[in-house]
N, C-alpha and C positions, 0 to 999 in steps of 0.2 A: 504494500500500500504506500502511496506517496505520503511524504511527511515533510514538516518544515525543516529547513536547514538550521542546524544549531549554531552555525557561524554565519556572519554576514560580511561581505567584502567591502572594503573601503579603498577606492583608488587614490593614489598619492599624486597630487597635481604636479609636484615638482619633477616627477619622473615620467610624465605622460609622453607617450610616443617614442620612448627610448627603451632599448633592451637592457634589462638588469642582468649584469654578469655575475655578481657576487653579493651575498647578503650576510650580515653578522649583527646579532643583538648583543648589547652590553649585558653583563650578568652580575657585576659587583653590587653588593648590598648597600643600601642607604645612599645610592647615587642615582642620577637621572637614568630612566630606562630609554635607551636610544637604539635605533636601527641604522646601521651604516649600509648604504646601497651604492655599489660601483656600477656606473652606467657606461654603455658603449659611447665612445666619444671623448673619454679621458677625464671624467669627473667622479667624485665620491660625495654623495649627499648624506647628511645626518638628519634623521627623521625622528620625531617624538612619537610616543605611543598613540596619540590622537590623530596621527597622520600628517601633522603640520611640520614644516621645516624647523630644525632647532637652530635658533639664532642666525638663520640664513647662512649656515656654514656650508660651503662648497669647496672641497679640496681638489687640487689639481696637481699633476706631476710636473716634473722639471721640463719634460718634452711635450709641447702642445699636442693634444689629440691622442697621446699614448694612453692606453687603458691601464687601470689597476688590475693586477693579476691575482691578488689574494688580500684578505682582510682578517684581522684578529684583534678583539678587545682584550685588554688585560683582565684576568679573572678576579684580581684583588687590587685594592687601592693601598698604596704605601702611605705611611704616616705623613700627614700634612699635604697629601697630593689629591688627585682627582682621577677621573677616567682617562685611560690612554688607549688610543687606537693605532695599531701597527698596520701599515699598508705596504705591500710589495707591488712594484710597477713593472710593466712589460719592457721598459728600457733599463731595468736593473736598479732603479732607485729604491732605497729602503727609507721609509718615512714613519715617524711617530707623531701623532697629533695629540696635544694635551687639551682636554675639554676645559679644565680649570683655568689654564692660562690662555686658551684660544690661540695656541702657538704650534707651529710645525717645525720639527727638526728632521734633517735629511742626511743620508749618506750617499754620496755619488761615486764611490770608488769600488767598494767590495764586490758588487755583482755587475756593475755596468760594463758592457751594454746588453747583458744577457737577462732574459726575463726571470723575475723572482718566482720560484715555484711554490714557496710557502713562507709564512711568518707564524711563529708559534711561541706563546708565552709560557714561562715556568709557572707553577701553581701560585707562587707568592707575588708574581708580577714584577720581580726585580731583574729577571733575565729574559732575553728574547733570542730565539734562534731563527735563522733565515737561510734558505738555500736557493741556488739558481739552477736553471734548467739547461745550461749550455751543454751541447752534446760532447761526449768524450773525445779527447784528442791525444796526441802523442806527448807533446811537451807539457811540463808541469803547469804552465800558465793557461793551458787549454782545458784543464780539469775543472769540473764544477766546484764551487766554493760553498762550504757551510760556515756561516758566520755566527759567533756567539757574542751577544751584546750584554753589557751592564746598562740598566736603565734606572734613572733616579725618579723621584716623585713628581718631577715636572716634565718628564718625557725626554730628558737629555740622555742620549745613549752613546756609548763608546765601546770599541772592540775589546773583548777579552782575548779571543783567539779565533783563528780560522782554520778549517780543515779542508784538505783536498784528497779524496779517495778515488783513485783511478778506476777501481772496480765498479763503482756505482753509476758512472755516467751522469747524465743530467738528473738533478734532484727534483722530485715532485712530492714526496711524502716524508713525514716525520711524526714521531710520537714520543712523549715522555713516559718513562717507567716510574709511576708514582707509588707503587706498592711499598708500604713501610715508611713512607715519608713522614718525618716527625716535624710538627709545627715548632717554630721558634718561640722560646719563652718570652723574648722581648721583641716588639715590633719597632724597628728603627731603620731609617734609611742608611745608617752607618753600620748596622749589624750585618754579619756574614750571611749570605743568602743560602737557604736550603734548596739547591737546584738539583733535581733528580737527574739521573743519566737519561740519555735519549738514543733513539735509533732513527736512521735516515737512509733513503734510497730512492730509486726511480727507474731510470731508463733501461738498465740492464737486468733488473731483478735482484742485484746484489744489495745487501743491507749492511751498513756500518754502524758501529756503536761509538758514542762519544759522551763527554761530560763538559762541565764549565771550567775545568781545571787544566785543560790542555792535553787530555788523554783521548785518543781515538784509535780505532782498529777496525779491520774488516771483520764482520760477524757472520754473515751468510753469503755463500758463494753465488756468483752470477748464474742465472738460469737462461739468460739471453732473452727473457720475456719481460716487458715493462710491468711495473706494479700498478694495479688498478685501485687497490685499497690497502691501507695498513692501519690496523686497529689494535688497541691495548685492552685485553680482557682483565680488568683490574681485580675482579673477584677471585680469579685463579692465577693471577700474575703470569699471563700468557701473552705472547706476541702472535697476532693473527694477520696473515698476509693473503690477499687475493690477487692473482696475476691477471693480465689482460687476455690470457687464454683460459681464464676461469678456473684455475687451479687454486684450491684452498689449502693453506698450510698453517699448522699450529706449532708454536715453539714454546717449550718451557724455558725459563731464564735462570740459569745456574751461574752464579757469580757474574751476571750480566752477559753470559755466553748463551746464545739461543741453541737449544737442542730440539730438533724436530721430533714431535710425538704423533703427528697425524698429517695425512695428506689425502685429498680426494678431489675429483673433478665435480664442479658445480653444474647443475642443470640450469641452462639459460635459454632465452628465446633466440630466434634466428638473427636478430640484430645485435646480439651480444650484450654485455653488461653495461648498464647505464648508471647505476648507483648502488652502493653497498654501505649499510650503516648498522649500528646496534639498535635493536628494538626491545631492549631489556637485557638483563645479565645473561650473556652467552647466547643471545638470540640474534643471529646474523640475518638481516633482511636485505634482499636484493630485488631490483627491477630490471627488466630487459626489453622494454618496448613491446610488451604483450599484455594480456588480461589479468595477470596475477602478480602478487608479491610472494616471492619464495622465501620462506623462513627456515633456516637451519638451526635447530636446537643443539648447540654444541655439547652441553653436558650430557644430554640424553642420546647423542648420536642419532638424531631423528630429524625429519623435516616435514613441513606442511605448507599449504598455500592459502592465501587470502585472495578471493576472486572478486573482480568487478561485477560478476554476475549476481553476487549476493548483496550488493549495495542497493538500498531502497531508493527509488527516485525522489527527487525534491518535489514539493507541491507545485512549483511553477514550471516544472519540466515540460518541454514540448511533447515528449513521449516517454512512456515508462521504460523503454529500452534505449534511452539516450546514450548509455555507456556500452552498448552491445558491440560496437566496433572500435571503441576507444582503447588506448594503450598507455600504460604507466611508464613514466620516464624519470621521475625524481621522488625522493623520500626524505622525511625528517621525523624525528621521534622526540616527544616531550616526556622525559623520564619520570618526573614527579607526578604528572597527570595521567600517564599511561596512554598517550594519544599518538597514534601513528598516522602521519599524513602522506598521501601520495599525489603527485601531480600527473595529469594526463595530457596527452598530445593534443586533444581536442578542446582543452581549456577548462578542466575541472580540477578542483581540489577535493580529494576523497579522504575521509578521516575514519579510522577505526579506533574504538575505545576499548582498552583492556578491561575485562570483567573477570570475576572469580567464578569458580564452579565448573570449569571445563573438564570433561572426562579425560582420562589419561590417553585414551585411544582416539581422541578428537580434539587436539590442542587448538585447532582453528576456531573452535567455539569459545575460546577465551578472548575473542576479539569481536566486538559489536560494531558492525558497519553503520555509519550515519549517512543521511542524505547528502549528496554532493553539493559543493558550492561552485557556481559558475564564475569564472574569472575571465579577464580579457587577455587572450593570447595563450600560448602554451607555457605552463609553469615549469621552466627549466631549473629553477632554484627554489628550494624551500628552506626555511629556518624558523624554528620555534624559539620564542623567548623562554628562558628557563624560569623566569620570575612570574610570568603571567601566561594565560592561555591565549597568546597572540602568535599568529603564524604569518611570517613574511613570505610572500609569494612573488618570486622574480620571474616575470613573463618575457616572452620574446619581444612584445611590443611595449609593455609598461610594467611597473611594479605595483602590487596591491598588498595592503595589510588586511588579512582576514581577521575579523573582530573577535572579541572575547566570547567564550562559550556562554550561551544563555543559561545562567546559573539556575534560574527557576525550574528548568527542565530536570535538573538533577537534585533539587532540594528535597 
């Protein structure tokens, strides 16, 4: 039966008519809730939760028209500081914007002129790592660079060390190993940072290990297949890697040395892997431009699917079978609320809500599908706010913020 959509879309005027390339919500407590949106054409807009621009902030790179290639908000605020947004640009510029000071700091040397593949904060927000996607070469200066930065409470950053690992090729993925991280007893910009070790890789499938103290080494040998997704399974302290040929590998971490404990070929659609994320502890969800979300339950060594065929139509739908030919191309998961969002090629945001009571032989019944939300354009990027039930939807033509869940429905 058709039902009301539990979320309502809100178009963002500042981004109208432009393709949203990347989305990132701020998550630090007791700070403004902001959405960073990287648009095609070389700008990054800062949007408030009501959909209005924040202080009319529009950030641009050093080279006019060059796009931002990655975004990351600091997960914590240092003493006396405010929100910090790290931006990597396609021309190799690394940038940190300070919300409190409304100031931008840039590095124009470490990665230039190669596109920055990722920017990633340490849990306490005092360290930043960045990697560039330059293809592997013979000479040392032709190898991709991993930069480790110290960042103060105003967003001023300086190089601690840089790494070049010939085996990895261009860098596209990185994760911190946060298991066992102990919080500092004293929070101070002068205190030594607790920066966990990290893993990084990309073009060749090889993965290297490093830390913020100048130590780095090759950790996993090259497979010759680029990495599609690299995830950290914190509950079991495992490194999980998915290759672009859909090979899933799990590694236990013994003294920071990955030891392979599992490997299997993932089932995907004809167009290949589009997105891979966690949808709960050990629940690896993927989409591949077809009708289903495939979920691998890693602890149980089992798998199941969530199908668009089970999604109820919205009240205002033109037809009850409007999703019959649609295809899922993007995913995002709200861990606290248990909400899994999927974006479809024909312009829908579909949301499943985790519920209790699913039988052991039918884990898909642990997800309740909600009526879809119609958005403008194909939602290529999805991002949940961890603090509110707000979903950023980056479409091919414009960006929309899908509104808060109708709380009365679940009261």
